[in-house]
N, C-alpha and C positions, 0 to 999 in steps of 0.2 A: 798373823792370823793368818792361817793357811788354808786356802781354798781344796774344796775335794782335786782339780786337776791338779795338784802342787801334793797332794799325800799320797801313797802307798796304799797297796792293799793291806804290806805288814804294820802301817801307821793306824790302817782304822782301824785291824784286828786286833792291835795295842790299845786303843783310844777303846774299842769295847769290852774287852779284859777287863781293865782297870776304872770302868766306868766314867768314860766321860767323854762328851758330845763329840760324834763321829765327822764333824762342821769344821770346829773351831779346836778343840780337845780341850771345852772347858772341862772342868771337875766339880763335885762338888753339885752332885744331879740332883741325888736323893733328898726327900725330905721322909725325916724319921728315919727307922732305920731301913723298912722295905718299898716304900712308894719312891719312885721317881718323876720328877717335874714334869709338866706335860710338854714343856717348852725347855729351850736352853736359856739362860740369862744371858749371856754373851750377843748371841748371834740370832735368839729368836728360834730356831731349827724348833718343828714341830717334832718331835719323836716319832708319836702313831701321825704316820705317812696317810693314812689310808684306810677304814673300817675294817678291824680284824688284822691288822697289821702285827699285832704280839700272838700270834697264832705261832709261831715259828720259834717264840721265846718261852711261848708254854708248851713247849715241843722239847726243846734242846732242856729245860728244866727239869720235867718228866721222866725225860732219859737217864740222864746225868743220877736222879735218883733213882728210878727202878733199877739202874746199875751197881749203886752203891750200898740198895737193900739186898741184890744178890747175893753181892761178893760178902756181903756181912753175915748172911743166912749160909751160904759155902762153909767160910771161916770160922762160925761156931759150929757147924755140924762136925768139923773138922777139930773144934778143942774141943767137943764136948762128948768127938763117940767115946765110946759103945752110951752113953747113957746121954740120948739125945732127950733133955728136956723141953718143951714146946715152951715154958713158958719161960724159961732163962732164953732160950734162945729167941725168942719175939721182945725181949725190952730193946735191942741196940736198932733192928731194923726199925720198930715201933718209932724207935726217940729218930732215925734218920728222915723217915717217912714225914716227921712235923718241921724236924728242924730244916733240913736240908731245903725244900720248896723254899720257904720264905727268903732265907739266906740269900740262894743264889737268883730269886728272881729280878731285883733291878740289873745284876752284871747280865742276868741271860738277855734282856730288855735293851740294854746299852751294846752286848755284842750283837744281836739279831740286827740293830740299827745298822752298825757297821756294816753287816753281812750284805744288807737290803742297800747302802751306799755304794756297796761295791758291785753288785751286781746292776740297780739303777740308780744314777747320778744323781744330782740335787738339780732338779729342774729352775729357770731363771724364778725368782722371786719367793722361794720354800725356805730361804735365809738369808739373815740380811749378810751374813761373813760372805754371801757369792756375790753383792754388792758392793762393797765395801771394803778396802781397803784398813791395814792396821793403822795409820796415821789417820782415817776418817774419809780421807779422799775418797771419790768415786771411782774405780777400774777402768782402763779401758780395754774397748773391744770387747 
C-alpha cells in the first residue's frame, strides 16, 4: 500500500479520475450507482475531511454540466438552423442536466479528494494507510 509520500500528483489525479481512494488506491468506493462511501474500506480514510469539503466536487460537476449544456445548445442551433425550434432544441440539454450531474458526482468527489490531498497531505491518524505498511507492520520514522 502506497502512502501519500510515495504517491505522485499524477498518480493521485489518476486515482481521482478512476474513482479510487487517493491514499491507498482501493477501488469500488461507490454504493449503488452514485453514492460514495464515507470511508475507504481498505485504509479507513474519511473522504469528507472537514465540513463543506465536497463543495469543490459540486463546483466541478456543475461546471462540466453547464459546459456540456452550452455545447449541446450551440450544436443544436447549428444543426437546426434556420428553423430553430425551442422544444427540439431543449431535449438534449435537459437530458444532460438530469443525467450528467448524477453520473459524474462520485468521480468529481474522488477527484476533489485527490486534488485536496495534493494541496493538503495527510495528517497523522487520518488513515490507517499512513500508519501501517502493506505487510501490516508499523512504519518506521
